[in-house]
C-alpha positions as CSV (number, residue, x, y, z in Angstrom):
1,M,-4.9,-23.4,-151.5
2,T,-7.4,-26.3,-151.8
3,F,-6.4,-29.7,-150.5
4,R,-6.9,-31.1,-154.0
5,D,-3.6,-29.4,-154.8
6,V,-1.7,-31.4,-152.1
7,R,-0.2,-34.7,-153.0
8,L,-1.3,-37.2,-150.5
9,V,0.3,-40.7,-150.4
10,M,-0.8,-43.5,-148.1
11,R,2.3,-45.8,-147.6
12,C,1.4,-49.3,-146.4
13,D,1.7,-52.9,-147.4
14,A,-0.5,-56.0,-147.0
15,V,1.7,-58.9,-147.8
16,R,1.6,-62.0,-145.5
17,E,4.1,-60.6,-143.0
18,D,2.0,-57.4,-142.5
19,G,-1.5,-58.7,-142.3
20,L,-4.5,-56.7,-143.4
21,G,-4.8,-54.2,-140.5
22,H,-2.4,-51.5,-141.7
23,V,-4.1,-51.2,-145.1
24,M,-7.6,-51.4,-143.7
25,R,-7.1,-48.6,-141.3
26,S,-5.3,-46.6,-144.0
27,L,-8.4,-47.0,-146.1
28,V,-10.5,-45.5,-143.3
29,L,-8.2,-42.5,-143.1
30,A,-8.0,-42.1,-146.9
31,E,-11.8,-42.0,-147.1
32,A,-11.9,-39.3,-144.5
33,F,-9.4,-37.3,-146.4
34,R,-11.4,-37.8,-149.6
35,E,-14.6,-36.5,-148.0
36,R,-12.7,-33.3,-147.3
37,G,-11.6,-32.9,-150.9
38,W,-8.2,-34.5,-150.8
39,R,-7.1,-37.0,-153.5
40,P,-5.2,-39.8,-151.8
41,Q,-3.2,-42.4,-153.6
42,F,-1.8,-45.6,-152.2
43,A,1.8,-46.6,-152.5
44,T,2.2,-50.3,-151.8
45,A,4.7,-53.1,-152.6
46,G,4.1,-56.6,-153.9
47,V,0.9,-55.8,-155.7
48,A,0.7,-59.3,-157.1
49,E,0.7,-60.8,-153.6
50,N,-0.9,-57.9,-151.8
51,M,-4.0,-59.1,-149.9
52,A,-5.7,-55.7,-150.1
53,V,-5.2,-54.5,-153.7
54,E,-8.8,-55.2,-154.7
55,R,-10.1,-53.6,-151.6
56,I,-8.1,-50.4,-152.3
57,R,-9.2,-50.3,-155.9
58,G,-12.7,-51.2,-155.0
59,R,-12.9,-48.1,-153.0
60,G,-11.8,-46.0,-155.9
61,F,-8.2,-45.3,-155.0
62,E,-5.2,-45.3,-157.3
63,I,-2.3,-47.6,-156.5
64,V,1.4,-46.9,-157.2
65,E,3.5,-50.0,-157.0
66,M,6.6,-49.6,-154.9
67,P,9.8,-51.5,-155.7
68,A,10.2,-52.8,-152.1
69,R,8.4,-53.1,-148.8
70,V,8.3,-50.3,-146.3
71,A,11.8,-49.4,-145.1
72,A,13.5,-52.0,-147.3
73,P,16.4,-50.9,-149.5
74,G,15.2,-48.7,-152.3
75,D,11.8,-47.9,-150.8
76,A,12.6,-44.5,-149.2
77,V,14.3,-43.3,-152.4
78,A,11.3,-44.3,-154.6
79,L,8.8,-42.8,-152.1
80,A,10.8,-39.5,-152.0
81,A,10.7,-39.3,-155.8
82,L,6.9,-39.9,-155.7
83,L,6.5,-37.1,-153.1
84,D,8.8,-34.6,-154.8
85,A,6.1,-32.3,-155.9
86,P,6.6,-29.2,-158.1
87,A,7.8,-26.1,-156.4
88,G,5.1,-24.6,-154.3
89,K,3.0,-27.7,-154.2
90,P,3.0,-29.4,-150.8
91,A,3.0,-33.1,-150.2
92,V,1.8,-35.3,-147.3
93,V,2.7,-38.9,-146.7
94,V,0.9,-41.2,-144.2
95,V,3.1,-44.2,-143.2
96,D,1.5,-47.2,-141.5
97,S,4.0,-50.0,-141.0
98,K,5.7,-51.6,-138.1
99,R,8.9,-51.4,-140.1
100,A,8.9,-47.6,-140.4
101,D,11.9,-46.8,-138.1
102,A,13.5,-43.4,-137.4
103,G,16.0,-43.7,-140.2
104,Y,13.3,-44.4,-142.7
105,L,11.0,-41.5,-141.6
106,S,14.0,-39.1,-141.5
107,Q,14.6,-39.7,-145.2
108,L,11.0,-38.6,-146.0
109,L,10.9,-35.3,-144.0
110,P,12.6,-33.2,-146.6
111,Y,9.9,-34.1,-149.2
112,A,6.6,-34.1,-147.3
113,L,4.7,-33.5,-144.1
114,V,5.2,-37.0,-142.5
115,V,2.3,-38.6,-140.6
116,A,3.3,-41.8,-138.8
117,I,0.7,-44.3,-137.5
118,D,2.3,-46.0,-134.5
119,D,1.3,-48.9,-132.3
120,D,4.5,-49.9,-130.5
121,A,6.1,-46.6,-129.2
122,C,9.4,-48.5,-129.2
123,G,11.8,-45.7,-130.2
124,P,12.3,-42.2,-131.7
125,M,9.8,-41.2,-134.4
126,P,10.9,-38.2,-136.5
127,A,7.5,-37.4,-138.0
128,D,5.6,-34.2,-138.2
129,I,2.5,-35.9,-136.8
130,I,2.4,-39.1,-134.7
131,V,-0.9,-41.0,-134.3
132,N,-1.2,-43.6,-131.6
133,A,-4.7,-44.7,-130.8
134,R,-3.8,-47.1,-128.0
135,M,-5.8,-46.6,-124.8
136,D,-2.7,-46.1,-122.8
137,A,-0.9,-43.8,-125.3
138,S,1.0,-41.0,-123.6
139,P,3.5,-38.2,-124.4
140,A,6.0,-40.2,-122.3
141,F,6.1,-42.7,-125.2
142,Y,7.9,-40.0,-127.3
143,P,10.4,-38.2,-124.9
144,D,12.7,-37.0,-127.7
145,L,10.0,-35.5,-129.8
146,A,10.9,-32.1,-131.3
147,A,8.7,-29.2,-130.1
148,E,7.1,-28.6,-133.5
149,R,5.9,-32.1,-133.8
150,T,2.2,-33.0,-133.1
151,L,1.0,-35.9,-131.0
152,L,-2.5,-37.4,-131.6
153,L,-2.9,-39.9,-128.8
154,G,-5.6,-42.1,-127.5
155,P,-8.9,-43.6,-128.8
156,G,-10.2,-40.2,-130.0
157,F,-7.9,-40.8,-133.0
158,N,-9.0,-44.3,-133.7
159,L,-9.1,-45.5,-137.3
160,V,-12.3,-47.5,-137.1
161,H,-14.7,-47.1,-140.0
162,P,-17.7,-44.9,-139.0
163,D,-20.1,-47.7,-140.1
164,H,-19.0,-49.8,-137.1
165,F,-20.3,-47.1,-134.8
166,A,-23.5,-46.9,-136.8
167,V,-24.3,-50.6,-136.3
168,A,-24.0,-50.5,-132.5
169,R,-27.0,-52.2,-131.1
170,G,-28.7,-52.8,-127.8
171,P,-27.8,-55.7,-125.5
172,A,-28.7,-59.2,-126.5
173,E,-30.8,-61.3,-124.1
174,A,-28.9,-64.4,-125.0
175,I,-25.9,-65.4,-127.1
176,D,-27.2,-66.8,-130.4
177,R,-24.3,-66.1,-132.7
178,L,-20.6,-65.9,-132.2
179,L,-17.9,-64.4,-134.4
180,V,-14.4,-65.9,-134.5
181,T,-11.8,-63.9,-136.3
182,F,-8.0,-63.8,-136.1
183,G,-7.1,-61.4,-138.9
184,G,-6.1,-61.9,-142.5
185,E,-3.4,-64.4,-141.7
186,D,-4.0,-66.2,-138.4
187,P,-0.4,-67.5,-138.5
188,E,-0.8,-70.2,-135.8
189,N,-4.4,-71.2,-136.8
190,H,-5.9,-69.9,-133.5
191,S,-9.3,-70.3,-135.2
192,L,-9.0,-74.1,-135.3
193,W,-7.8,-74.1,-131.7
194,V,-10.9,-72.2,-130.7
195,L,-13.2,-74.5,-132.5
196,E,-11.5,-77.7,-131.2
197,Q,-11.1,-76.6,-127.6
198,L,-14.1,-74.3,-127.0
199,L,-16.8,-75.8,-129.1
200,P,-18.5,-77.6,-126.2
201,E,-19.0,-74.3,-124.4
202,L,-20.4,-72.8,-127.6
203,T,-23.1,-75.4,-128.4
204,P,-25.8,-74.7,-129.7
205,V,-24.6,-71.2,-130.7
206,A,-24.1,-70.5,-134.4
207,V,-20.5,-69.7,-135.1
208,D,-19.2,-67.5,-138.0
209,V,-15.5,-68.3,-138.5
210,V,-13.5,-66.0,-140.7
211,I,-10.8,-67.5,-143.0
212,G,-8.6,-64.6,-144.1
213,P,-6.7,-64.4,-147.4
214,S,-3.4,-65.7,-145.9
215,H,-4.8,-68.3,-143.5
216,P,-2.2,-71.0,-143.2
217,A,-4.6,-74.0,-143.3
218,P,-8.1,-73.1,-144.6
219,D,-8.9,-76.8,-145.2
220,S,-8.6,-77.5,-141.5
221,I,-11.5,-75.0,-140.8
222,R,-13.5,-76.4,-143.7
223,R,-13.1,-79.9,-142.4
224,M,-14.1,-78.9,-138.9
225,A,-17.2,-77.1,-140.2
226,A,-18.2,-80.2,-142.2
227,T,-18.6,-82.1,-138.9
228,A,-20.4,-79.3,-137.0
229,P,-23.5,-77.7,-138.7
230,A,-23.4,-74.8,-136.3
231,I,-20.0,-73.6,-137.8
232,E,-20.1,-71.4,-140.9
233,P,-16.8,-70.6,-142.5
234,V,-16.7,-67.2,-144.1
235,E,-13.8,-67.0,-146.6
236,Q,-12.1,-63.7,-147.4
237,P,-15.0,-61.4,-146.7
238,P,-14.5,-57.9,-148.2
239,S,-15.6,-56.5,-144.8
240,L,-16.3,-57.8,-141.4
241,L,-19.1,-55.4,-140.9
242,P,-22.0,-57.7,-141.8
243,L,-20.6,-60.4,-139.5
244,I,-20.0,-57.9,-136.6
245,R,-23.6,-56.6,-137.1
246,R,-25.1,-60.0,-136.4
247,A,-22.7,-61.1,-133.7
248,D,-23.8,-61.3,-130.1
249,L,-20.3,-62.2,-128.9
250,A,-16.9,-62.4,-130.5
251,I,-13.5,-64.1,-130.1
252,S,-10.9,-62.0,-131.7
253,A,-7.2,-61.3,-132.1
254,G,-5.8,-58.1,-130.5
255,G,-5.5,-56.0,-133.6
256,T,-7.8,-53.5,-135.5
257,T,-10.8,-55.8,-135.2
258,A,-10.8,-55.5,-131.4
259,F,-11.3,-51.8,-131.8
260,E,-14.0,-52.3,-134.4
261,L,-15.8,-54.7,-132.0
262,C,-15.6,-52.0,-129.3
263,A,-17.1,-49.4,-131.7
264,A,-20.0,-51.8,-132.5
265,R,-20.5,-52.6,-128.8
266,V,-19.9,-56.3,-129.2
267,P,-18.8,-58.1,-126.1
268,M,-15.5,-60.0,-126.8
269,L,-12.9,-62.4,-125.7
270,A,-9.7,-60.8,-127.1
271,I,-6.6,-63.0,-127.4
272,A,-3.1,-61.7,-128.0
273,I,-1.9,-64.0,-130.8
274,E,1.5,-62.1,-131.0
275,E,3.5,-60.4,-128.3
276,H,3.0,-56.9,-129.8
277,Q,-0.8,-57.2,-129.4
278,H,-0.6,-57.0,-125.6
279,P,-0.3,-53.2,-125.5
280,L,-3.4,-53.0,-127.6
281,I,-5.7,-55.4,-125.7
282,D,-4.4,-55.2,-122.2
283,P,-5.8,-51.7,-121.6
284,L,-9.1,-52.9,-123.1
285,G,-9.2,-55.6,-120.4
286,A,-8.2,-53.2,-117.7
287,A,-11.0,-50.9,-118.6
288,G,-13.6,-53.7,-118.8
289,A,-14.1,-53.3,-122.5
290,A,-13.0,-56.9,-123.2
291,S,-12.1,-60.1,-121.5
292,T,-8.5,-60.9,-122.5
293,L,-6.2,-63.9,-122.6
294,A,-2.5,-63.6,-122.8
295,Y,-0.6,-65.3,-125.6
296,A,0.4,-68.3,-123.4
297,S,-3.3,-68.8,-122.5
298,R,-3.8,-70.2,-126.0
299,F,-2.8,-73.5,-124.5
300,D,-4.8,-73.0,-121.2
301,V,-8.2,-74.5,-122.1
302,E,-9.6,-74.1,-118.6
303,A,-8.8,-70.3,-118.6
304,A,-10.4,-69.8,-122.0
305,L,-13.5,-71.9,-121.1
306,T,-13.9,-70.0,-117.9
307,A,-13.7,-66.6,-119.6
308,L,-16.0,-67.6,-122.4
309,G,-18.5,-69.2,-120.0
310,R,-18.7,-66.1,-117.9
311,L,-19.4,-63.9,-120.9
312,R,-22.0,-66.3,-122.3
313,S,-23.9,-66.8,-119.0
314,S,-23.9,-63.2,-117.6
315,R,-25.9,-60.5,-119.3
316,Q,-24.8,-58.1,-116.6
317,L,-21.2,-58.7,-117.5
318,R,-21.9,-58.2,-121.2
319,D,-23.8,-55.0,-120.5
320,E,-21.0,-53.6,-118.3
321,M,-18.5,-54.5,-121.1
322,R,-20.6,-52.6,-123.7
323,A,-20.8,-49.6,-121.4
324,S,-17.1,-49.6,-121.1
325,Q,-16.7,-49.9,-124.8
326,M,-19.0,-46.9,-125.3
327,R,-16.9,-44.8,-122.9
328,L,-13.6,-45.7,-124.6
329,M,-14.7,-45.7,-128.2
330,A,-17.4,-43.1,-128.4
331,L,-16.9,-41.7,-131.9
332,P,-14.9,-42.3,-135.1
333,G,-11.5,-40.7,-135.0
334,A,-10.3,-40.4,-138.6
335,C,-11.9,-36.9,-139.0
336,N,-9.8,-35.7,-136.1
337,I,-6.6,-36.8,-137.7
338,V,-7.6,-35.1,-141.0
339,A,-8.3,-31.9,-139.2
340,A,-4.8,-32.0,-137.6
341,V,-3.2,-32.6,-140.9
342,E,-5.1,-29.8,-142.6
343,K,-4.0,-27.4,-139.8
344,K,-0.4,-28.5,-140.1
345,T,-0.5,-28.1,-143.9
346,N,-2.1,-24.7,-143.7
347,D,0.4,-23.5,-141.1
348,A,3.3,-24.7,-143.2
349,Q,2.0,-22.9,-146.2
350,K,1.6,-19.6,-144.2
351,A,5.1,-19.9,-142.8
352,E,6.5,-20.1,-146.4
353,R,4.8,-16.9,-147.5
């Protein structure tokens, strides 16, 4: 059997409520599968409002439009029909969504090998393979897991694109350029808060500010930039990689971008802009790979200024942070996930003979 014969579906959405992160890391995994001869296709809802459709198509992947968002009524039935391959033809589905609960995953198991990308570890996950790249991920997260299930835990299974590791550079003598990014939606406009409250500490550093496709108030950033020549708004960039490559320091939300900054060895101030981001960034802070602020600290200007000032003024602190990032995020992890899926697929085929 060649893996071209296996139907592989990447199930993820990128409407406003989801942000871009789920699709972007699914793209990284899909590219790793394709390099091994698989032919992934994306199943996604709301194509007309999906923030990532052009990114998916731009990387050469087919899109199947789903009738509902992940786990919404009708989605599991439609996805099962898509996965229902001819007799003897195996199928694999990779589900990356915070809405993919136990009931939803259970409906898919009869039709495919189910791979669940998890961040929260908040309940049972009846999947054949569970991927959780959190720094603190542990088998204790999944106490009711069946014996035949496979756990892929920790940063060795990160879904950061290999190009971010390739651009990792040496330490900067000084901070000349700062990257400010809070994801595709930035629901509470943390970007503006950073510019308004922290700008005095940043002068005269050049600042790249990302305006994502679902930013709630892009004009507020544009107006701010019009009054401060050092601020450069970057609207809906197809990739953060060029901005990360030239950044000496970053202020970021606690999602996928924080892992990308680690891979590129960029010192950062990571802010949990939603409660569920704490489990992602708190271990980074504990390991010295980032300086972190809790969600409530968004309103604590003194704490933010102190953290940013220490990072800007101390090369030793930045060097220590980069060394911690290197230890935690040494290599890309998508290839390790693909290898586990291939083994599981081969084992299943052998068992059926």
